[in-house]
N, CA, C, O and CB atoms as a CASP TS submission, in Angstrom:
PFRMAT TS
TARGET T0000
AUTHOR 0000-0000-0000
METHOD Language model
MODEL 1
PARENT N/A
ATOM      1  N   MET     1       2.426   6.210 -17.109  1.00  0.00           N
ATOM      2  CA  MET     1       4.034   5.767 -16.689  1.00  0.00           C
ATOM      3  C   MET     1       4.803   7.025 -16.782  1.00  0.00           C
ATOM      4  O   MET     1       4.910   7.691 -17.811  1.00  0.00           O
ATOM      5  CB  MET     1       4.816   4.560 -17.779  1.00  0.00           C
ATOM      6  N   PRO     2       5.265   7.271 -15.779  1.00  0.00           N
ATOM      7  CA  PRO     2       6.368   8.014 -15.288  1.00  0.00           C
ATOM      8  C   PRO     2       7.401   7.557 -15.163  1.00  0.00           C
ATOM      9  O   PRO     2       7.865   6.471 -14.815  1.00  0.00           O
ATOM     10  CB  PRO     2       6.250   8.468 -14.336  1.00  0.00           C
ATOM     11  N   ILE     3       8.004   9.151 -15.705  1.00  0.00           N
ATOM     12  CA  ILE     3       9.566   7.694 -16.312  1.00  0.00           C
ATOM     13  C   ILE     3      10.389   9.008 -15.298  1.00  0.00           C
ATOM     14  O   ILE     3      10.032  10.184 -15.373  1.00  0.00           O
ATOM     15  CB  ILE     3      10.404   7.370 -19.100  1.00  0.00           C
ATOM     16  N   VAL     4      11.416   8.571 -14.465  1.00  0.00           N
ATOM     17  CA  VAL     4      12.509   9.442 -13.971  1.00  0.00           C
ATOM     18  C   VAL     4      13.710   9.187 -14.461  1.00  0.00           C
ATOM     19  O   VAL     4      14.067   8.053 -14.778  1.00  0.00           O
ATOM     20  CB  VAL     4      12.656   9.416 -12.655  1.00  0.00           C
ATOM     21  N   GLU     5      14.514  10.346 -14.574  1.00  0.00           N
ATOM     22  CA  GLU     5      15.604   9.846 -14.811  1.00  0.00           C
ATOM     23  C   GLU     5      16.315  10.421 -13.366  1.00  0.00           C
ATOM     24  O   GLU     5      15.939  11.149 -12.448  1.00  0.00           O
ATOM     25  CB  GLU     5      16.180  10.265 -16.298  1.00  0.00           C
ATOM     26  N   LEU     6      17.462   9.730 -13.675  1.00  0.00           N
ATOM     27  CA  LEU     6      18.336  10.119 -12.588  1.00  0.00           C
ATOM     28  C   LEU     6      19.994   9.811 -12.576  1.00  0.00           C
ATOM     29  O   LEU     6      20.591   8.789 -12.914  1.00  0.00           O
ATOM     30  CB  LEU     6      17.739   9.462 -11.444  1.00  0.00           C
ATOM     31  N   LYS     7      20.247  10.441 -12.320  1.00  0.00           N
ATOM     32  CA  LYS     7      22.595  11.074 -12.569  1.00  0.00           C
ATOM     33  C   LYS     7      22.866  11.282 -11.337  1.00  0.00           C
ATOM     34  O   LYS     7      22.426  11.995 -10.435  1.00  0.00           O
ATOM     35  CB  LYS     7      23.298  13.046 -13.561  1.00  0.00           C
ATOM     36  N   ILE     8      24.250   9.986 -11.568  1.00  0.00           N
ATOM     37  CA  ILE     8      24.612   9.914 -10.158  1.00  0.00           C
ATOM     38  C   ILE     8      25.899   9.917 -10.417  1.00  0.00           C
ATOM     39  O   ILE     8      26.147   9.572 -11.572  1.00  0.00           O
ATOM     40  CB  ILE     8      24.113   8.759  -9.272  1.00  0.00           C
ATOM     41  N   VAL     9      26.855  10.190  -9.738  1.00  0.00           N
ATOM     42  CA  VAL     9      28.450  10.230  -9.909  1.00  0.00           C
ATOM     43  C   VAL     9      29.085   8.585  -9.756  1.00  0.00           C
ATOM     44  O   VAL     9      29.040   7.780  -8.826  1.00  0.00           O
ATOM     45  CB  VAL     9      29.175  11.348  -8.546  1.00  0.00           C
ATOM     46  N   GLU    10      29.570   8.537 -10.875  1.00  0.00           N
ATOM     47  CA  GLU    10      29.310   6.580 -10.395  1.00  0.00           C
ATOM     48  C   GLU    10      30.567   6.178  -9.301  1.00  0.00           C
ATOM     49  O   GLU    10      31.651   6.761  -9.286  1.00  0.00           O
ATOM     50  CB  GLU    10      29.617   5.167 -12.208  1.00  0.00           C
ATOM     51  N   GLY    11      30.028   4.597  -8.018  1.00  0.00           N
ATOM     52  CA  GLY    11      31.187   4.335  -7.770  1.00  0.00           C
ATOM     53  C   GLY    11      30.087   4.021  -6.195  1.00  0.00           C
ATOM     54  O   GLY    11      30.626   4.163  -5.098  1.00  0.00           O
ATOM     55  N   ARG    12      28.902   3.696  -6.257  1.00  0.00           N
ATOM     56  CA  ARG    12      28.713   3.079  -4.948  1.00  0.00           C
ATOM     57  C   ARG    12      28.468   2.096  -5.203  1.00  0.00           C
ATOM     58  O   ARG    12      29.335   1.745  -6.003  1.00  0.00           O
ATOM     59  CB  ARG    12      27.897   3.476  -4.086  1.00  0.00           C
ATOM     60  N   GLU    13      27.650   1.151  -5.017  1.00  0.00           N
ATOM     61  CA  GLU    13      27.408   0.155  -4.176  1.00  0.00           C
ATOM     62  C   GLU    13      26.248  -0.503  -4.820  1.00  0.00           C
ATOM     63  O   GLU    13      25.192   0.119  -4.707  1.00  0.00           O
ATOM     64  CB  GLU    13      27.201   0.605  -2.771  1.00  0.00           C
ATOM     65  N   ALA    14      26.211  -1.521  -5.410  1.00  0.00           N
ATOM     66  CA  ALA    14      24.768  -1.784  -5.775  1.00  0.00           C
ATOM     67  C   ALA    14      23.901  -2.215  -5.173  1.00  0.00           C
ATOM     68  O   ALA    14      22.800  -2.210  -5.723  1.00  0.00           O
ATOM     69  CB  ALA    14      24.600  -2.391  -6.538  1.00  0.00           C
ATOM     70  N   LYS    15      24.046  -2.895  -3.486  1.00  0.00           N
ATOM     71  CA  LYS    15      23.180  -2.348  -3.307  1.00  0.00           C
ATOM     72  C   LYS    15      22.507  -1.335  -2.283  1.00  0.00           C
ATOM     73  O   LYS    15      21.602  -1.777  -1.574  1.00  0.00           O
ATOM     74  CB  LYS    15      22.830  -3.032  -3.463  1.00  0.00           C
ATOM     75  N   VAL    16      22.872  -0.066  -2.164  1.00  0.00           N
ATOM     76  CA  VAL    16      22.408   1.451  -2.661  1.00  0.00           C
ATOM     77  C   VAL    16      22.166   1.350  -3.248  1.00  0.00           C
ATOM     78  O   VAL    16      21.027   0.903  -3.116  1.00  0.00           O
ATOM     79  CB  VAL    16      22.824   2.455  -2.867  1.00  0.00           C
ATOM     80  N   LYS    17      22.568   1.493  -4.756  1.00  0.00           N
ATOM     81  CA  LYS    17      21.439   1.952  -5.676  1.00  0.00           C
ATOM     82  C   LYS    17      20.453   1.427  -5.749  1.00  0.00           C
ATOM     83  O   LYS    17      19.743   1.993  -6.580  1.00  0.00           O
ATOM     84  CB  LYS    17      21.632   2.017  -6.767  1.00  0.00           C
ATOM     85  N   LYS    18      19.846   0.335  -5.164  1.00  0.00           N
ATOM     86  CA  LYS    18      19.069  -1.025  -5.600  1.00  0.00           C
ATOM     87  C   LYS    18      18.122   0.078  -4.306  1.00  0.00           C
ATOM     88  O   LYS    18      16.921   0.016  -4.042  1.00  0.00           O
ATOM     89  CB  LYS    18      19.885  -3.221  -5.298  1.00  0.00           C
ATOM     90  N   LYS    19      18.580   0.489  -4.042  1.00  0.00           N
ATOM     91  CA  LYS    19      17.384   1.212  -2.493  1.00  0.00           C
ATOM     92  C   LYS    19      17.535   2.131  -2.875  1.00  0.00           C
ATOM     93  O   LYS    19      16.456   2.628  -2.552  1.00  0.00           O
ATOM     94  CB  LYS    19      17.615   1.255  -0.701  1.00  0.00           C
ATOM     95  N   LEU    20      18.139   3.032  -3.458  1.00  0.00           N
ATOM     96  CA  LEU    20      17.774   4.525  -4.163  1.00  0.00           C
ATOM     97  C   LEU    20      16.665   3.972  -4.782  1.00  0.00           C
ATOM     98  O   LEU    20      15.683   4.312  -4.123  1.00  0.00           O
ATOM     99  CB  LEU    20      18.932   5.350  -5.310  1.00  0.00           C
ATOM    100  N   VAL    21      16.455   3.530  -5.390  1.00  0.00           N
ATOM    101  CA  VAL    21      15.770   3.151  -6.821  1.00  0.00           C
ATOM    102  C   VAL    21      14.572   2.452  -6.253  1.00  0.00           C
ATOM    103  O   VAL    21      13.620   2.762  -6.969  1.00  0.00           O
ATOM    104  CB  VAL    21      16.738   2.088  -7.957  1.00  0.00           C
ATOM    105  N   LYS    22      14.171   1.622  -5.260  1.00  0.00           N
ATOM    106  CA  LYS    22      12.968   1.413  -4.375  1.00  0.00           C
ATOM    107  C   LYS    22      12.272   2.630  -3.835  1.00  0.00           C
ATOM    108  O   LYS    22      11.130   2.878  -4.223  1.00  0.00           O
ATOM    109  CB  LYS    22      13.354   0.618  -3.226  1.00  0.00           C
ATOM    110  N   ASP    23      12.669   3.136  -3.270  1.00  0.00           N
ATOM    111  CA  ASP    23      12.405   4.399  -2.795  1.00  0.00           C
ATOM    112  C   ASP    23      12.059   4.775  -3.364  1.00  0.00           C
ATOM    113  O   ASP    23      10.835   4.664  -3.287  1.00  0.00           O
ATOM    114  CB  ASP    23      12.965   5.096  -2.414  1.00  0.00           C
ATOM    115  N   ILE    24      12.623   5.743  -4.728  1.00  0.00           N
ATOM    116  CA  ILE    24      11.602   6.596  -5.637  1.00  0.00           C
ATOM    117  C   ILE    24      10.637   6.313  -6.212  1.00  0.00           C
ATOM    118  O   ILE    24       9.674   7.002  -6.546  1.00  0.00           O
ATOM    119  CB  ILE    24      11.980   7.065  -6.490  1.00  0.00           C
ATOM    120  N   THR    25      11.059   4.349  -6.474  1.00  0.00           N
ATOM    121  CA  THR    25       9.455   4.522  -6.520  1.00  0.00           C
ATOM    122  C   THR    25       8.666   4.203  -5.885  1.00  0.00           C
ATOM    123  O   THR    25       7.564   4.325  -6.420  1.00  0.00           O
ATOM    124  CB  THR    25       8.915   4.178  -7.268  1.00  0.00           C
ATOM    125  N   ASP    26       8.648   3.669  -4.549  1.00  0.00           N
ATOM    126  CA  ASP    26       7.473   3.245  -3.268  1.00  0.00           C
ATOM    127  C   ASP    26       7.275   4.825  -3.044  1.00  0.00           C
ATOM    128  O   ASP    26       6.174   4.927  -2.502  1.00  0.00           O
ATOM    129  CB  ASP    26       8.148   2.145  -1.530  1.00  0.00           C
ATOM    130  N   VAL    27       8.058   6.617  -3.279  1.00  0.00           N
ATOM    131  CA  VAL    27       7.345   7.858  -2.920  1.00  0.00           C
ATOM    132  C   VAL    27       6.555   8.429  -4.634  1.00  0.00           C
ATOM    133  O   VAL    27       5.861   9.404  -4.921  1.00  0.00           O
ATOM    134  CB  VAL    27       8.725   9.131  -2.124  1.00  0.00           C
ATOM    135  N   ILE    28       7.190   7.055  -5.603  1.00  0.00           N
ATOM    136  CA  ILE    28       6.520   8.300  -6.646  1.00  0.00           C
ATOM    137  C   ILE    28       4.690   7.386  -7.223  1.00  0.00           C
ATOM    138  O   ILE    28       3.751   7.931  -7.804  1.00  0.00           O
ATOM    139  CB  ILE    28       8.104   8.614  -8.610  1.00  0.00           C
ATOM    140  N   ALA    29       4.810   5.865  -6.742  1.00  0.00           N
ATOM    141  CA  ALA    29       3.191   5.098  -6.085  1.00  0.00           C
ATOM    142  C   ALA    29       2.776   6.178  -5.748  1.00  0.00           C
ATOM    143  O   ALA    29       2.259   6.997  -6.508  1.00  0.00           O
ATOM    144  CB  ALA    29       3.059   3.920  -4.689  1.00  0.00           C
ATOM    145  N   GLU    30       2.967   6.318  -4.480  1.00  0.00           N
ATOM    146  CA  GLU    30       2.533   6.850  -3.172  1.00  0.00           C
ATOM    147  C   GLU    30       2.044   8.022  -3.135  1.00  0.00           C
ATOM    148  O   GLU    30       1.394   8.409  -2.164  1.00  0.00           O
ATOM    149  CB  GLU    30       3.432   6.882  -2.303  1.00  0.00           C
ATOM    150  N   ASN    31       2.322   8.890  -4.361  1.00  0.00           N
ATOM    151  CA  ASN    31       2.182  10.299  -4.490  1.00  0.00           C
ATOM    152  C   ASN    31       1.469  10.169  -5.805  1.00  0.00           C
ATOM    153  O   ASN    31       0.482  10.904  -5.844  1.00  0.00           O
ATOM    154  CB  ASN    31       3.577  11.223  -4.449  1.00  0.00           C
ATOM    155  N   LEU    32       1.607   9.661  -6.589  1.00  0.00           N
ATOM    156  CA  LEU    32       0.829   9.564  -7.888  1.00  0.00           C
ATOM    157  C   LEU    32      -0.413   8.499  -8.184  1.00  0.00           C
ATOM    158  O   LEU    32      -1.204   8.332  -9.112  1.00  0.00           O
ATOM    159  CB  LEU    32       1.848   9.279  -8.878  1.00  0.00           C
ATOM    160  N   SER    33      -0.207   7.979  -7.127  1.00  0.00           N
ATOM    161  CA  SER    33      -1.305   6.486  -7.257  1.00  0.00           C
ATOM    162  C   SER    33      -1.030   5.671  -8.595  1.00  0.00           C
ATOM    163  O   SER    33      -1.805   5.232  -9.445  1.00  0.00           O
ATOM    164  CB  SER    33      -3.179   6.956  -7.368  1.00  0.00           C
ATOM    165  N   VAL    34       0.017   5.639  -8.504  1.00  0.00           N
ATOM    166  CA  VAL    34       0.541   4.631 -10.123  1.00  0.00           C
ATOM    167  C   VAL    34       0.876   3.349  -9.520  1.00  0.00           C
ATOM    168  O   VAL    34       1.797   3.407  -8.705  1.00  0.00           O
ATOM    169  CB  VAL    34       2.220   5.252 -11.175  1.00  0.00           C
ATOM    170  N   PRO    35       0.432   2.378  -9.690  1.00  0.00           N
ATOM    171  CA  PRO    35       1.324   1.004  -9.738  1.00  0.00           C
ATOM    172  C   PRO    35       2.869   1.082  -9.703  1.00  0.00           C
ATOM    173  O   PRO    35       3.274   2.094 -10.275  1.00  0.00           O
ATOM    174  CB  PRO    35       1.020   0.243 -11.062  1.00  0.00           C
ATOM    175  N   HIS    36       3.541   0.543  -9.351  1.00  0.00           N
ATOM    176  CA  HIS    36       4.863   0.016  -9.290  1.00  0.00           C
ATOM    177  C   HIS    36       5.617  -0.495 -10.480  1.00  0.00           C
ATOM    178  O   HIS    36       6.749  -0.369 -10.946  1.00  0.00           O
ATOM    179  CB  HIS    36       4.823  -0.951  -8.450  1.00  0.00           C
ATOM    180  N   ASP    37       4.712  -1.008 -10.718  1.00  0.00           N
ATOM    181  CA  ASP    37       4.903  -1.761 -12.801  1.00  0.00           C
ATOM    182  C   ASP    37       5.182  -0.828 -13.126  1.00  0.00           C
ATOM    183  O   ASP    37       6.402  -0.713 -13.243  1.00  0.00           O
ATOM    184  CB  ASP    37       3.587  -2.391 -14.035  1.00  0.00           C
ATOM    185  N   LYS    38       4.392   0.359 -13.464  1.00  0.00           N
ATOM    186  CA  LYS    38       4.475   1.524 -14.236  1.00  0.00           C
ATOM    187  C   LYS    38       4.862   2.121 -14.386  1.00  0.00           C
ATOM    188  O   LYS    38       4.628   2.521 -15.526  1.00  0.00           O
ATOM    189  CB  LYS    38       4.147   2.030 -14.360  1.00  0.00           C
ATOM    190  N   ILE    39       5.627   2.758 -13.808  1.00  0.00           N
ATOM    191  CA  ILE    39       7.026   3.184 -13.218  1.00  0.00           C
ATOM    192  C   ILE    39       7.934   2.741 -13.876  1.00  0.00           C
ATOM    193  O   ILE    39       7.861   1.574 -14.261  1.00  0.00           O
ATOM    194  CB  ILE    39       7.342   2.818 -11.941  1.00  0.00           C
ATOM    195  N   ARG    40       9.206   3.651 -14.242  1.00  0.00           N
ATOM    196  CA  ARG    40      10.369   3.815 -14.762  1.00  0.00           C
ATOM    197  C   ARG    40      11.768   4.183 -14.684  1.00  0.00           C
ATOM    198  O   ARG    40      11.791   5.413 -14.701  1.00  0.00           O
ATOM    199  CB  ARG    40      10.156   4.187 -15.215  1.00  0.00           C
ATOM    200  N   ILE    41      13.010   3.699 -14.602  1.00  0.00           N
ATOM    201  CA  ILE    41      13.569   4.565 -13.919  1.00  0.00           C
ATOM    202  C   ILE    41      15.045   4.143 -14.155  1.00  0.00           C
ATOM    203  O   ILE    41      15.698   3.220 -13.668  1.00  0.00           O
ATOM    204  CB  ILE    41      13.040   4.619 -12.522  1.00  0.00           C
ATOM    205  N   LEU    42      15.386   5.176 -15.118  1.00  0.00           N
ATOM    206  CA  LEU    42      17.086   5.190 -15.657  1.00  0.00           C
ATOM    207  C   LEU    42      17.708   5.907 -15.224  1.00  0.00           C
ATOM    208  O   LEU    42      17.606   7.130 -15.129  1.00  0.00           O
ATOM    209  CB  LEU    42      17.486   5.434 -16.901  1.00  0.00           C
ATOM    210  N   LEU    43      18.883   4.793 -14.713  1.00  0.00           N
ATOM    211  CA  LEU    43      19.736   5.574 -13.699  1.00  0.00           C
ATOM    212  C   LEU    43      20.717   5.693 -14.450  1.00  0.00           C
ATOM    213  O   LEU    43      21.117   4.696 -15.052  1.00  0.00           O
ATOM    214  CB  LEU    43      20.103   5.001 -12.329  1.00  0.00           C
ATOM    215  N   TYR    44      21.437   7.098 -14.628  1.00  0.00           N
ATOM    216  CA  TYR    44      22.746   7.172 -15.342  1.00  0.00           C
ATOM    217  C   TYR    44      23.655   7.292 -14.162  1.00  0.00           C
ATOM    218  O   TYR    44      23.431   7.947 -13.144  1.00  0.00           O
ATOM    219  CB  TYR    44      22.897   8.428 -16.437  1.00  0.00           C
ATOM    220  N   GLU    45      24.880   6.455 -14.478  1.00  0.00           N
ATOM    221  CA  GLU    45      26.495   6.846 -13.422  1.00  0.00           C
ATOM    222  C   GLU    45      27.317   7.694 -14.163  1.00  0.00           C
ATOM    223  O   GLU    45      27.442   7.237 -15.299  1.00  0.00           O
ATOM    224  CB  GLU    45      27.658   5.407 -13.031  1.00  0.00           C
ATOM    225  N   ILE    46      27.707   8.355 -14.061  1.00  0.00           N
ATOM    226  CA  ILE    46      28.822  10.058 -14.497  1.00  0.00           C
ATOM    227  C   ILE    46      29.793   9.690 -13.946  1.00  0.00           C
ATOM    228  O   ILE    46      29.704   9.679 -12.718  1.00  0.00           O
ATOM    229  CB  ILE    46      28.478  11.829 -13.842  1.00  0.00           C
ATOM    230  N   PRO    47      31.174   9.216 -14.582  1.00  0.00           N
ATOM    231  CA  PRO    47      32.034   9.268 -14.721  1.00  0.00           C
ATOM    232  C   PRO    47      32.537  10.703 -13.483  1.00  0.00           C
ATOM    233  O   PRO    47      31.934  11.763 -13.646  1.00  0.00           O
ATOM    234  CB  PRO    47      32.098   9.182 -16.173  1.00  0.00           C
ATOM    235  N   ALA    48      33.621  10.636 -12.318  1.00  0.00           N
ATOM    236  CA  ALA    48      33.370  11.365 -11.672  1.00  0.00           C
ATOM    237  C   ALA    48      34.209  12.392 -11.998  1.00  0.00           C
ATOM    238  O   ALA    48      33.939  13.459 -11.446  1.00  0.00           O
ATOM    239  CB  ALA    48      33.299  10.955 -10.622  1.00  0.00           C
ATOM    240  N   GLU    49      35.737  12.375 -13.195  1.00  0.00           N
ATOM    241  CA  GLU    49      35.844  13.148 -14.359  1.00  0.00           C
ATOM    242  C   GLU    49      34.946  14.187 -15.166  1.00  0.00           C
ATOM    243  O   GLU    49      35.002  15.391 -15.418  1.00  0.00           O
ATOM    244  CB  GLU    49      36.051  12.366 -15.053  1.00  0.00           C
ATOM    245  N   ASN    50      33.960  12.968 -15.489  1.00  0.00           N
ATOM    246  CA  ASN    50      32.760  13.975 -16.531  1.00  0.00           C
ATOM    247  C   ASN    50      31.890  14.507 -15.155  1.00  0.00           C
ATOM    248  O   ASN    50      30.682  14.735 -15.115  1.00  0.00           O
ATOM    249  CB  ASN    50      31.419  12.769 -18.005  1.00  0.00           C
ATOM    250  N   TRP    51      32.964  14.643 -13.947  1.00  0.00           N
ATOM    251  CA  TRP    51      30.948  15.359 -13.432  1.00  0.00           C
ATOM    252  C   TRP    51      31.525  16.205 -12.998  1.00  0.00           C
ATOM    253  O   TRP    51      32.208  16.033 -11.988  1.00  0.00           O
ATOM    254  CB  TRP    51      29.564  14.627 -12.141  1.00  0.00           C
ATOM    255  N   ILE    52      31.445  17.331 -13.585  1.00  0.00           N
ATOM    256  CA  ILE    52      32.168  19.378 -13.564  1.00  0.00           C
ATOM    257  C   ILE    52      31.102  19.683 -12.723  1.00  0.00           C
ATOM    258  O   ILE    52      29.913  19.414 -12.892  1.00  0.00           O
ATOM    259  CB  ILE    52      32.155  20.743 -15.408  1.00  0.00           C
ATOM    260  N   VAL    53      31.861  20.515 -11.412  1.00  0.00           N
ATOM    261  CA  VAL    53      31.368  21.829 -10.656  1.00  0.00           C
ATOM    262  C   VAL    53      32.233  22.760 -10.389  1.00  0.00           C
ATOM    263  O   VAL    53      33.425  22.521 -10.197  1.00  0.00           O
ATOM    264  CB  VAL    53      30.825  21.614  -9.440  1.00  0.00           C
ATOM    265  N   GLY    54      31.806  23.709 -10.358  1.00  0.00           N
ATOM    266  CA  GLY    54      32.400  25.172 -10.629  1.00  0.00           C
ATOM    267  C   GLY    54      33.634  24.999 -11.659  1.00  0.00           C
ATOM    268  O   GLY    54      34.544  25.817 -11.529  1.00  0.00           O
ATOM    269  N   GLY    55      33.746  24.117 -12.569  1.00  0.00           N
ATOM    270  CA  GLY    55      34.893  23.822 -13.257  1.00  0.00           C
ATOM    271  C   GLY    55      35.738  23.189 -13.217  1.00  0.00           C
ATOM    272  O   GLY    55      36.764  23.094 -13.891  1.00  0.00           O
ATOM    273  N   ILE    56      35.282  22.609 -12.249  1.00  0.00           N
ATOM    274  CA  ILE    56      37.101  22.113 -11.255  1.00  0.00           C
ATOM    275  C   ILE    56      36.129  20.186 -11.762  1.00  0.00           C
ATOM    276  O   ILE    56      34.913  20.290 -11.920  1.00  0.00           O
ATOM    277  CB  ILE    56      37.397  22.898  -8.095  1.00  0.00           C
ATOM    278  N   PRO    57      36.535  19.215 -11.886  1.00  0.00           N
ATOM    279  CA  PRO    57      36.303  17.678 -12.163  1.00  0.00           C
ATOM    280  C   PRO    57      35.913  17.882 -11.099  1.00  0.00           C
ATOM    281  O   PRO    57      36.183  18.888 -10.443  1.00  0.00           O
ATOM    282  CB  PRO    57      37.301  16.487 -12.518  1.00  0.00           C
ATOM    283  N   LYS    58      35.008  16.695 -10.643  1.00  0.00           N
ATOM    284  CA  LYS    58      34.751  15.532  -9.099  1.00  0.00           C
ATOM    285  C   LYS    58      35.905  14.765  -8.473  1.00  0.00           C
ATOM    286  O   LYS    58      36.035  14.470  -7.285  1.00  0.00           O
ATOM    287  CB  LYS    58      33.715  14.155  -9.456  1.00  0.00           C
ATOM    288  N   SER    59      36.756  14.481  -9.533  1.00  0.00           N
ATOM    289  CA  SER    59      37.685  13.369  -9.441  1.00  0.00           C
ATOM    290  C   SER    59      39.205  13.883  -9.217  1.00  0.00           C
ATOM    291  O   SER    59      40.231  13.211  -9.320  1.00  0.00           O
ATOM    292  CB  SER    59      37.564  12.498 -10.774  1.00  0.00           C
ATOM    293  N   SER    60      39.063  15.409  -8.847  1.00  0.00           N
ATOM    294  CA  SER    60      39.681  16.524  -9.054  1.00  0.00           C
ATOM    295  C   SER    60      39.678  16.979  -7.619  1.00  0.00           C
ATOM    296  O   SER    60      40.389  17.846  -7.111  1.00  0.00           O
ATOM    297  CB  SER    60      39.046  17.427 -10.113  1.00  0.00           C
ATOM    298  N   THR    61      38.450  16.000  -6.880  1.00  0.00           N
ATOM    299  CA  THR    61      38.231  17.337  -5.433  1.00  0.00           C
ATOM    300  C   THR    61      39.011  16.712  -4.272  1.00  0.00           C
ATOM    301  O   THR    61      39.781  15.795  -4.555  1.00  0.00           O
ATOM    302  CB  THR    61      36.252  17.628  -4.712  1.00  0.00           C
ATOM    303  N   PRO    62      38.929  16.997  -3.349  1.00  0.00           N
ATOM    304  CA  PRO    62      39.348  16.005  -2.056  1.00  0.00           C
ATOM    305  C   PRO    62      38.594  14.920  -1.178  1.00  0.00           C
ATOM    306  O   PRO    62      39.247  14.351  -0.304  1.00  0.00           O
ATOM    307  CB  PRO    62      39.683  16.810  -1.095  1.00  0.00           C
ATOM    308  N   GLU    63      36.760  14.483  -1.427  1.00  0.00           N
ATOM    309  CA  GLU    63      36.222  13.359  -1.394  1.00  0.00           C
ATOM    310  C   GLU    63      36.298  12.513  -2.498  1.00  0.00           C
ATOM    311  O   GLU    63      35.373  11.713  -2.640  1.00  0.00           O
ATOM    312  CB  GLU    63      35.137  13.522  -1.093  1.00  0.00           C
ATOM    313  N   ASN    64      37.519  12.526  -3.588  1.00  0.00           N
ATOM    314  CA  ASN    64      37.056  11.497  -3.800  1.00  0.00           C
ATOM    315  C   ASN    64      38.581  10.858  -4.022  1.00  0.00           C
ATOM    316  O   ASN    64      38.716   9.667  -4.301  1.00  0.00           O
ATOM    317  CB  ASN    64      35.914  11.507  -4.888  1.00  0.00           C
TER
END
């Protein structure tokens, strides 16, 4: 049973996350020949202030 841990910055719409995990599930099923119902995805949404790049929180960058 494949288990995928995926960490993203929080704030994306539910429909975007739903498509993301469906696409990931499809790719794993196809590449590993595993039934979809045996694949687990753990999606962690990290607050932008806790996502640090080069010592600067993502919440402090212009794109946020």
